[in-house]
N, C-alpha and C positions, 0 to 999 in steps of 0.2 A: 660057160666061157672060162678057159685054163688061166691058171695063173701067168702064166707068160705073156698070153692075150690083156689079161687087165693089165700088167705093167706097160705092156707097150700101147693102150691106147691111153693108159695114165700119163705116161710119159708126154705123148702127143698134146693132152689135155682134155681128150676127151670122156675119159673115165670119171664122173663126177660125184660117186658115192662116198668114197672117202671124203672128199670136201665137203660135202653137207653133211653127212654125220658129225664130222669134226664142227661145222658152223651150228646144228644146232645144240652139239653140246656145250660149247662154250657160250649161247643163250640161256644153258639151265647153269651154268657153270657161276656157285658161291663166291670163292675163294678168290682173290685179286692175282696171287701168283698163276692158278691155273687158268683162267681167263686170259690173263698175258703172253700165257705159253701159246694157248690156241689162237690167240690173234697174229704171235707171230708167224706158227707154223702156216696160218690162212694165209696172211699176207703172203708168206712167199709161195705157195703154191701158186696164188694168183700170179702173183709177179711174175713168175716161170712162163708162166702162159700169157701176159701181156695182158692182164684184168685186173681190175678192183672192185672189191664188197667191202664199202663200209660198216665198220662192226656196229654201226647202232641200226643198220638195214633192218626192217622189219616186212617178212616174208611171210605169210599166210600159208603157204604150202611150196614146196621148190618149182621152182620156175623150170621150166624146156629149155635148155639151152645147146639148142643143135648142133653146135660148132666149142660148144666147150666154151672156156672163159678169152677164147680169144677177142682182145680189145674190147671187153664189156668194164665199162664202167659206172658204175650204182653207188651214188652217194649216201652216206652214214643218215642223211634223214628221208630217204627214198621208201615210202610204203608200197609193197607190191601185193595185187591179188594170186588168189589160188588158179593153179592152169592158165599162164601168164608162159609167152613160148617170146623167147628175147635171141633173135640172131645176133651176129659176133657187129665187133665196132659200133656197140649201140652205146650213147651216155646218156645217165640218166644223171643231170647234175643238179646243185645247188646254186640258189642268188641269194644272198641275202640269210643265208642258213634255214631257205624251204625251198624243198624238193617235191618232184612228182610224187601224186599218190595213184597209182593205177589201179581200174578195177579189176575184176576176174575176166579169163578167158580172152585176153588180149593179145596180139600179135603184132610185134614190133620189126619192124621190119632190119636187114642191114644197111650200118652205118645211119638209123633213124637218133636225134639230137632231141631230149625232153628238160627243158631245162624251164626252173624256177616251181612256186608255189603254186603249179595245178594240178586240176584234178580229173584223169582221164575215167570215161565212164567204162561199165562191164560190155564184153565183147567187141572192143575197138578193133579195129584192122591199123596201123602204122606205116606206112610203104617205107621203100627204101631209100635212106636220102634225106627224109623229112625232117624240117626243124619245128618241132612244138614249144608253144609259149604261150599258149592260150590253153581255156580247157575244154574240152571236148567229150560230146554227149554221148550217151552208150547207143552202141550199135552203129559206128558211122565208121567213113572209112576215111581215112587222110594221107594225101599223097602232098609233095613238092613242098620247093621254098619261096615264099612262107607255106604253112601247113594252111589247106583250105579241106573243108568238107565235101567231098565228093557224090557222096549216098548214105541217105540217114534213112533207115528202114525204123519205123515205128512199131513195136512187137505190144500194141496194146490190146 
């Protein structure tokens, strides 16, 4: 990818490598001034594209964001496992300082809302527009409002 293509992709919010490089650097940063500076820059980058990732959010690995940060809100208390795919306009919000813990290799469809201190199992698929406020077992598919489990595959 040429520099021109990278700049064009970044200005649209599609080039996330710079964002995640700064995010991981902030996680390792010891000095308050550098941490605050990186937080400021990360918030500006996210806000420019209509998203927000809280400064205390825990990621086991970079999530796949196919549409960049467009409309993605992730609470500072959220914990997200490795290999998750999060589409646009997803809200992973908090209630009373508690946010969802999302397992590994989950797919969260566009416009989905996950709130409260819930646990989402591994390999869960959450459909577009679903509102999830209860725990979801591993290997389940969740759709609609209120969220309901339509498929549960036992992998025993």
